[in-house]
C-alpha positions in Angstrom: -3.7 -57.6 -0.7 -2.9 -56.2 -4.1 -0.2 -58.2 -5.8 3.1 -56.7 -6.8 2.3 -56.9 -10.4 -1.2 -55.3 -9.9 0.4 -52.5 -7.9 3.1 -51.9 -10.6 0.4 -51.8 -13.2 -1.8 -49.4 -11.2 1.2 -47.2 -10.4 2.3 -47.1 -14.1 -1.2 -46.4 -15.3 -1.8 -43.5 -12.8 1.7 -42.1 -13.5 0.9 -42.0 -17.2 -2.3 -40.1 -16.5 -0.5 -37.6 -14.3 2.3 -37.0 -16.8 -0.2 -36.6 -19.6 -2.3 -34.0 -17.8 0.1 -32.3 -15.3 2.0 -29.1 -15.8 5.7 -28.7 -16.0 6.3 -28.3 -12.3 4.7 -31.7 -11.6 6.6 -33.3 -14.4 9.9 -31.9 -13.1 9.1 -33.2 -9.6 8.4 -36.6 -11.0 11.7 -36.6 -12.9 13.6 -35.4 -9.8 11.9 -38.1 -7.7 13.2 -40.7 -10.2 16.7 -39.3 -10.5 17.4 -38.8 -6.8 17.3 -42.6 -6.2 19.9 -43.4 -8.9 23.5 -44.5 -7.9 25.6 -41.6 -6.8 27.8 -41.2 -3.7 25.2 -43.5 -2.1 24.2 -46.6 -4.0 20.6 -47.0 -5.2 20.1 -49.8 -2.7 21.0 -47.5 0.2 18.8 -44.7 -1.2 15.8 -47.1 -1.5 16.3 -48.2 2.1 16.3 -44.5 3.1 13.2 -44.0 1.1 11.6 -47.0 2.9 12.4 -45.5 6.3 10.9 -42.1 5.3 7.9 -43.7 3.8 7.2 -45.8 6.9 7.6 -42.8 9.2 5.3 -40.8 6.9 2.8 -43.8 6.8 2.5 -44.1 3.0 1.7 -47.7 2.2 2.1 -47.2 -1.6 5.5 -45.7 -1.0 6.5 -48.5 1.4 5.6 -51.1 -1.3 7.5 -49.2 -3.9 10.7 -48.8 -1.9 10.7 -52.4 -0.7 10.3 -53.6 -4.3 13.0 -51.2 -5.6 15.4 -52.0 -2.7 15.1 -55.7 -3.5 15.7 -55.1 -7.2 18.7 -53.0 -6.2 20.2 -55.9 -4.2 19.0 -55.2 -0.7 18.6 -58.3 1.5 15.6 -59.1 3.7 17.9 -58.5 6.7 18.8 -55.0 5.4 15.1 -54.2 4.9 14.3 -55.5 8.4 17.0 -53.2 9.8 15.6 -50.2 7.9 12.1 -51.0 9.3 13.6 -51.1 12.8 15.0 -47.6 12.3 11.6 -46.5 11.0 10.0 -47.8 14.1 12.4 -46.0 16.4 12.0 -42.7 14.4 8.2 -43.0 13.8 7.2 -44.6 17.1 4.2 -46.9 17.7 2.1 -45.2 15.1 4.3 -46.8 12.5 3.5 -50.3 13.7 0.5 -50.9 11.3 2.7 -49.9 8.4 5.5 -52.1 9.5 3.1 -55.0 9.6 2.0 -54.3 6.0 5.7 -53.8 5.0 6.5 -57.4 6.3 3.4 -58.7 4.5 4.6 -57.1 1.3 8.1 -58.4 1.9 6.8 -61.9 2.5 4.9 -61.8 -0.8 8.1 -60.9 -2.7 10.2 -63.7 -1.2 10.4 -66.9 -3.2 8.5 -68.9 -0.6 6.0 -66.1 0.1 
């Protein structure tokens, strides 16, 4: 499994390529995607957990890794992430199970003992 630092490096490198080459609509979307997760009526932690649920239901492993990492950095607990993944399972059904497995693998790798 790709480490968290390897993932972050790959994501940053690819984002840089996109932002250097893409047109204005793509750049605006990237900016909106970043802005929407900032603190507002809902705290960033909650928004990242919502992003995790959506990403799991949509079966995007890169997005799952991103939102788990961001949720932890925003102060989410392992228990909160576990509850969010439970919601994702209910909403997404059994097809989300492989992604939930990977989510727990990612989560385990981020914990101090993992």
